[in-house]
C-alpha positions as CSV (number, residue, x, y, z in Angstrom):
1,S,-0.1,0.1,0.3
2,P,1.5,3.7,-0.7
3,L,3.3,4.7,2.2
4,E,1.0,7.2,4.5
5,A,2.5,11.9,5.4
6,P,3.4,12.1,8.7
7,T,0.7,13.7,10.8
8,A,1.6,16.6,13.2
9,A,1.7,15.4,16.4
10,A,3.5,12.0,15.1
11,A,5.8,14.2,13.8
12,T,5.5,16.6,17.1
13,D,6.3,13.4,19.1
14,A,9.5,12.3,17.0
15,L,11.1,15.3,17.4
16,A,11.0,14.6,21.5
17,A,11.7,11.7,21.1
18,F,14.6,12.3,19.3
19,A,15.5,15.5,21.6
20,A,15.3,13.2,25.1
21,R,17.7,10.1,23.5
22,A,21.0,12.8,22.4
23,E,20.6,13.8,25.1
24,L,20.3,17.9,24.1
25,P,22.4,20.2,26.5
26,K,20.5,23.0,28.8
27,P,20.8,26.3,28.9
28,P,22.5,27.8,31.5
29,D,20.7,28.1,35.8
30,E,20.1,32.4,34.1
31,A,19.1,32.9,38.4
32,A,22.2,30.9,39.5
33,A,24.6,33.3,37.0
34,V,22.6,36.3,38.7
35,A,23.8,35.1,41.7
36,A,27.1,35.0,40.9
37,S,27.6,37.6,39.0
38,R,26.0,39.7,42.2
39,L,28.5,37.5,44.3
40,E,31.8,38.4,41.9
41,L,31.0,42.5,42.5
42,R,30.3,41.7,45.8
43,L,33.3,39.9,46.7
44,K,35.5,43.7,44.5
45,Q,34.2,45.5,46.4
46,L,34.7,44.2,49.7
47,V,38.5,44.0,48.7
48,R,38.5,47.4,48.4
49,A,35.8,48.5,51.0
50,A,38.9,49.7,53.4
51,P,43.5,50.2,51.8
52,A,44.0,46.9,53.6
53,M,41.6,44.0,53.9
54,L,41.7,41.1,57.0
55,F,39.3,38.2,55.3
56,M,38.5,36.7,59.4
57,K,37.4,34.2,61.4
58,G,36.1,36.9,64.4
59,N,37.7,40.5,65.0
60,P,40.2,42.4,66.3
61,E,39.5,42.1,69.7
62,T,37.9,38.2,69.8
63,P,39.7,36.3,66.6
64,R,37.9,33.4,66.7
65,C,41.2,31.4,66.1
66,G,44.3,31.8,66.0
67,F,45.7,32.6,62.6
68,S,43.7,35.8,63.0
69,R,44.6,36.4,66.9
70,Q,48.5,36.4,65.0
71,F,47.8,38.2,61.9
72,C,45.6,41.1,63.8
73,E,49.3,41.2,66.6
74,I,51.6,41.4,63.4
75,L,49.4,44.6,61.4
76,A,48.9,46.4,65.2
77,E,52.9,46.1,65.8
78,H,53.8,47.5,62.7
79,N,50.6,49.6,63.3
80,V,49.3,48.6,59.8
81,P,45.7,50.5,59.0
82,Y,43.7,47.5,58.5
83,E,39.8,47.0,58.5
84,T,38.4,43.2,59.2
85,F,35.4,41.1,57.7
86,D,34.3,38.6,60.1
87,I,34.1,35.4,57.1
88,L,32.0,33.2,60.2
89,E,29.2,36.0,59.2
90,D,28.8,35.4,55.8
91,D,28.8,31.5,54.7
92,E,29.1,32.9,50.4
93,V,31.7,36.0,51.2
94,R,33.9,32.6,52.7
95,Q,33.2,30.3,50.0
96,G,32.8,32.4,47.5
97,L,36.3,34.3,48.7
98,K,38.4,31.6,48.3
99,K,37.2,30.9,44.0
100,F,37.6,34.6,44.3
101,S,41.2,34.4,45.0
102,D,42.5,30.9,44.2
103,W,43.3,31.1,48.1
104,P,42.0,28.3,50.0
105,T,42.3,29.1,53.2
106,Y,42.4,32.0,56.4
107,P,42.6,34.3,56.3
108,Q,43.7,36.2,53.7
109,L,45.2,39.6,53.6
110,Y,44.2,42.0,50.8
111,A,46.4,46.0,50.0
112,N,44.8,48.4,48.0
113,G,41.7,45.1,46.1
114,E,44.8,43.3,45.5
115,L,45.2,39.8,47.1
116,V,48.3,39.8,50.3
117,G,48.0,36.3,50.7
118,G,48.0,35.0,54.4
119,L,49.8,34.3,57.5
120,D,53.1,32.7,56.6
121,L,53.5,35.1,53.0
122,L,52.7,38.4,56.4
123,R,55.8,35.8,58.4
124,E,57.8,36.4,56.0
125,M,57.1,40.1,54.5
126,V,57.7,41.3,58.6
127,A,61.0,39.6,57.6
128,E,62.4,41.7,54.7
129,G,61.1,44.5,57.1
130,D,58.9,47.5,57.0
131,L,55.3,45.6,56.2
132,L,54.2,49.1,56.2
133,G,55.9,50.6,53.1
134,Q,55.9,46.9,51.2
135,L,52.0,46.8,51.6
136,A,52.1,51.0,50.1
137,L,48.8,51.2,51.3
138,E,46.3,53.5,49.1
139,E,44.9,56.9,51.1
140,P,41.7,56.0,51.7
141,E,39.0,56.7,49.0
142,V,35.8,58.8,50.2
143,V,33.5,58.7,49.3
144,E,31.1,61.4,50.3
145,T,26.5,60.2,50.8
146,P,24.3,62.4,49.1
147,E,23.2,63.8,52.2
148,A,26.9,64.6,53.4
149,A,27.2,66.2,49.9
150,A,23.7,68.6,50.8
151,V,25.1,69.7,54.0
152,R,27.7,70.1,53.1
153,E,26.6,72.4,49.8
154,A,24.4,74.2,52.2
155,D,27.2,74.8,54.7
156,D,28.7,76.5,50.8
157,L,25.9,79.0,50.0
158,N,25.2,79.6,53.6
159,K,28.4,81.5,53.9
160,R,28.1,82.5,50.8
161,L,25.8,84.7,51.0
162,S,26.9,86.0,54.4
163,A,30.2,87.6,52.5
164,L,27.5,88.8,49.7
165,I,25.6,90.8,52.5
166,K,28.6,92.1,54.1
167,Q,30.6,93.1,51.3
168,S,29.3,96.4,50.8
169,A,28.5,98.7,54.5
170,C,25.0,98.9,52.2
171,M,23.9,95.6,49.5
172,L,21.0,95.5,47.6
173,F,20.0,92.8,45.9
174,M,18.1,92.9,42.6
175,K,16.9,92.0,39.5
176,G,19.1,94.0,37.0
177,R,22.4,97.1,38.3
178,P,20.7,100.7,39.2
179,G,20.8,102.3,35.4
180,D,19.4,99.1,34.2
181,E,17.0,97.6,37.1
182,R,14.8,94.2,36.1
183,C,11.6,94.7,37.6
184,G,9.8,98.0,38.8
185,F,10.5,97.5,42.4
186,S,14.2,97.2,42.0
187,R,14.3,100.7,39.4
188,T,11.4,101.7,42.9
189,I,14.3,101.1,45.1
190,C,17.2,102.4,43.9
191,G,15.5,105.8,42.8
192,L,15.1,105.9,46.6
193,L,18.3,105.3,47.5
194,K,20.0,107.9,44.8
195,E,17.0,110.4,46.0
196,H,18.9,110.3,50.2
197,D,22.0,110.1,48.8
198,V,22.8,106.7,50.5
199,E,26.1,104.5,48.5
200,F,25.3,100.8,48.0
201,D,26.4,97.7,46.0
202,S,24.4,95.5,44.0
203,F,23.5,92.0,43.3
204,D,21.9,90.9,40.2
205,I,19.7,87.9,41.7
206,L,18.6,86.9,38.3
207,T,22.5,85.5,37.3
208,D,22.9,83.3,39.6
209,D,19.9,81.1,40.8
210,A,21.6,79.6,43.9
211,V,21.9,83.3,45.7
212,R,18.1,83.9,44.5
213,Q,16.7,80.6,46.5
214,G,19.1,79.9,49.3
215,L,18.6,83.8,50.4
216,K,14.8,84.0,50.3
217,K,15.8,81.0,53.2
218,F,18.9,82.6,54.0
219,S,16.9,86.0,55.5
220,D,13.8,84.2,56.2
221,W,12.9,87.3,53.9
222,P,10.4,85.5,50.5
223,T,10.7,89.1,47.4
224,Y,13.1,90.7,46.2
225,P,14.3,93.8,45.8
226,Q,16.2,93.0,50.1
227,F,18.2,95.7,51.1
228,Y,21.7,94.5,54.0
229,V,23.4,97.8,56.0
230,K,26.7,96.3,57.9
231,G,25.8,92.8,57.3
232,E,21.8,93.0,58.7
233,L,18.5,93.3,56.8
234,V,16.7,95.5,56.6
235,G,14.0,94.6,54.4
236,G,11.8,95.2,50.6
237,L,11.2,98.3,49.0
238,D,8.9,99.2,51.8
239,I,10.3,99.1,54.2
240,L,12.7,101.6,53.1
241,Q,9.7,103.7,52.4
242,E,8.2,103.4,55.8
243,M,12.0,104.9,56.7
244,S,11.8,107.6,54.2
245,S,7.8,108.5,54.6
246,D,7.1,112.0,56.2
247,G,10.4,113.4,54.9
248,G,12.4,111.6,57.3
249,D,16.3,110.8,56.7
250,L,16.9,107.5,55.2
251,K,20.2,107.8,56.0
252,K,19.3,108.6,59.7
253,E,17.7,106.1,60.0
254,L,18.9,102.9,58.8
255,G,22.5,104.4,60.9
256,L,24.2,105.8,57.6
257,V,25.2,108.7,60.0
258,D,27.5,110.0,62.7
């Protein structure tokens, strides 16, 4: 009888049977690969956590093995600054670092992110002399946190603002500059000061947004222009207009007349 073409189902079954017989390799476990990659990154960060990093059993105050105790004693004797990691607290690091460093035992000492070795090698270095010089430890990198950076920047700005308001006996923070005022309030206050022969320096807040925003908080005064005398806030246009109302002597009111 004529041969019949195989059905789709039969073809699928045949392919599955072939794959099973051939024992085709399976793709690597993605989860395991990700975990291994994360561990490697963590180990790279740990060995560089300090210029000298000692991976030991226990800690310098309570070493958990004789080799770790001797290691700490030698480093202390030779004034080597170092940080430690207790491998007994983290088996993933304990097992992973052996493979990472290709060094099967503990303690392990790293200098500047590079493996130095164990206790025997440390003793050899001591015998050669100048252990600290041989380790050639780099200065630790200071990593500034976002919070610390924000505090430092705020302090720097406040110092700058404090210097600016004392830059002259009379300082006007305005939009634009005298003769080229960029708002009506700035134009009016400049005219008022000139009318009363008040000598002043000015700062254009439109050219520096850090000063513009920072001075509002620094002085607790939300608007511009702002006028300062001898580093002290007088106020804005309304205050100066009140001080000069009814023919008052603005210079005298500002304490600029002996």
